[in-house]
KOLLOZA-664318 format. One record per residue (C-alpha): residue number from 1; residue in three letters; x, y, z. Coordinates in steps of 0.2 Angstrom, whole numbers. Layout:
<rs>
[r NUM "ALA" [X Y Z]]
...
</rs>
This chain:
<rs>
[r 1 "MET" [41 9 114]]
[r 2 "LYS" [35 -5 103]]
[r 3 "SER" [16 -8 103]]
[r 4 "ILE" [10 -25 110]]
[r 5 "LEU" [-1 -26 94]]
[r 6 "ASP" [16 -28 84]]
[r 7 "SER" [20 -44 93]]
[r 8 "PRO" [22 -59 82]]
[r 9 "THR" [7 -67 91]]
[r 10 "ILE" [-5 -53 87]]
[r 11 "SER" [1 -47 70]]
[r 12 "GLY" [5 -64 65]]
[r 13 "ARG" [-14 -68 66]]
[r 14 "ALA" [-19 -52 57]]
[r 15 "PHE" [-9 -54 41]]
[r 16 "PHE" [-7 -68 28]]
[r 17 "PRO" [7 -63 17]]
[r 18 "ARG" [10 -71 0]]
[r 19 "ASN" [24 -69 -12]]
[r 20 "TYR" [24 -67 -31]]
[r 21 "ASP" [36 -62 -44]]
[r 22 "LEU" [30 -48 -56]]
[r 23 "ASP" [40 -38 -68]]
[r 24 "GLU" [27 -24 -66]]
[r 25 "VAL" [32 -20 -48]]
[r 26 "LYS" [44 -7 -43]]
[r 27 "LEU" [53 -5 -26]]
[r 28 "LEU" [53 11 -14]]
[r 29 "GLU" [65 12 0]]
[r 30 "LEU" [57 19 16]]
[r 31 "SER" [65 21 33]]
[r 32 "GLY" [66 4 40]]
[r 33 "THR" [60 -6 25]]
[r 34 "THR" [58 -7 6]]
[r 35 "LEU" [40 -9 -1]]
[r 36 "ALA" [34 -15 -18]]
[r 37 "TYR" [22 -5 -28]]
[r 38 "HIS" [13 -3 -45]]
[r 39 "HIS" [10 14 -51]]
[r 40 "THR" [0 18 -67]]
[r 41 "VAL" [0 37 -72]]
[r 42 "VAL" [-14 41 -84]]
[r 43 "ASP" [-13 60 -81]]
[r 44 "PRO" [1 68 -71]]
[r 45 "ILE" [-10 82 -65]]
[r 46 "SER" [-25 71 -60]]
[r 47 "LEU" [-29 63 -43]]
[r 48 "THR" [-20 48 -38]]
[r 49 "LEU" [-29 33 -29]]
[r 50 "LEU" [-18 25 -16]]
[r 51 "HIS" [-24 7 -14]]
[r 52 "PHE" [-21 -3 2]]
[r 53 "HIS" [-26 -21 -1]]
[r 54 "GLY" [-34 -33 12]]
[r 55 "ASN" [-24 -44 24]]
[r 56 "GLY" [-25 -60 13]]
[r 57 "GLU" [-22 -51 -4]]
[r 58 "THR" [-7 -44 -14]]
[r 59 "ILE" [-6 -31 -27]]
[r 60 "ALA" [-5 -45 -40]]
[r 61 "ASP" [-23 -49 -36]]
[r 62 "TYR" [-28 -31 -43]]
[r 63 "LEU" [-17 -28 -58]]
[r 64 "ASN" [-29 -35 -70]]
[r 65 "GLY" [-45 -32 -60]]
[r 66 "GLN" [-59 -20 -57]]
[r 67 "PHE" [-49 -4 -54]]
[r 68 "HIS" [-45 -2 -72]]
[r 69 "GLN" [-62 8 -73]]
[r 70 "PHE" [-53 22 -64]]
[r 71 "TYR" [-41 24 -78]]
[r 72 "LYS" [-55 28 -90]]
[r 73 "LEU" [-59 43 -78]]
[r 74 "GLY" [-41 49 -79]]
[r 75 "ILE" [-37 44 -61]]
[r 76 "ASN" [-19 37 -58]]
[r 77 "ILE" [-18 22 -47]]
[r 78 "VAL" [-4 16 -35]]
[r 79 "PHE" [-6 -1 -28]]
[r 80 "MET" [6 -2 -12]]
[r 81 "GLU" [12 -18 -5]]
[r 82 "TYR" [13 -21 14]]
[r 83 "ARG" [29 -26 23]]
[r 84 "GLY" [32 -44 20]]
[r 85 "TYR" [20 -46 6]]
[r 86 "GLY" [24 -49 -12]]
[r 87 "GLN" [41 -42 -16]]
[r 88 "SER" [41 -31 -1]]
[r 89 "PHE" [54 -33 13]]
[r 90 "GLY" [51 -34 32]]
[r 91 "VAL" [38 -41 43]]
[r 92 "PRO" [20 -35 44]]
[r 93 "GLU" [15 -27 60]]
[r 94 "LEU" [-1 -18 64]]
[r 95 "VAL" [5 -2 72]]
[r 96 "ALA" [23 -1 65]]
[r 97 "MET" [15 1 47]]
[r 98 "LEU" [4 16 51]]
[r 99 "ASP" [18 27 46]]
[r 100 "ASP" [21 18 29]]
[r 101 "GLY" [7 27 19]]
[r 102 "GLU" [13 44 23]]
[r 103 "GLU" [31 40 20]]
[r 104 "PHE" [26 31 4]]
[r 105 "VAL" [17 47 -3]]
[r 106 "LYS" [32 57 1]]
[r 107 "GLY" [44 45 -6]]
[r 108 "LEU" [34 45 -23]]
[r 109 "GLY" [34 64 -23]]
[r 110 "LEU" [15 64 -23]]
[r 111 "SER" [5 79 -17]]
[r 112 "PHE" [-5 75 -2]]
[r 113 "ASP" [-20 86 -8]]
[r 114 "ARG" [-20 75 -24]]
[r 115 "VAL" [-20 58 -16]]
[r 116 "VAL" [-36 48 -12]]
[r 117 "ALA" [-33 34 1]]
[r 118 "PHE" [-43 18 -2]]
[r 119 "GLY" [-43 3 9]]
[r 120 "ARG" [-51 -14 7]]
[r 121 "SER" [-53 -24 23]]
[r 122 "MET" [-38 -22 34]]
[r 123 "GLY" [-32 -9 21]]
[r 124 "SER" [-45 3 28]]
[r 125 "LEU" [-35 5 44]]
[r 126 "TYR" [-20 11 34]]
[r 127 "SER" [-31 22 22]]
[r 128 "ILE" [-40 30 37]]
[r 129 "GLU" [-24 34 45]]
[r 130 "LEU" [-16 42 30]]
[r 131 "ALA" [-32 52 27]]
[r 132 "ALA" [-32 58 45]]
[r 133 "ARG" [-14 64 44]]
</rs>
């Protein structure tokens, strides 16, 4: 049963998707959609920070920003795009996207014990969900 929180009236007021066209973005097919992401690997055996952006942001806002300090610490970073944002497919829905983080980690072949979930604003919902799983 689909959640009422995924109705266009509610989810449509929670998300503000924007599009962009970046060469640095890759696509990952998940069940039901295809998500854009940017993955920088500094050290293959190090931790990976999985970044969930805010509801009015895209990963394009972060590629040249403050997270580059983590690279100096040897931490890998994945900026994941929500459904309907940037170059991702689909429509953003509050509840339907709760599975995306877990599927995304599996799809990239990352080890859950080596992933640190980080969320900003609305992204905290999805990072907390991933950490709880």
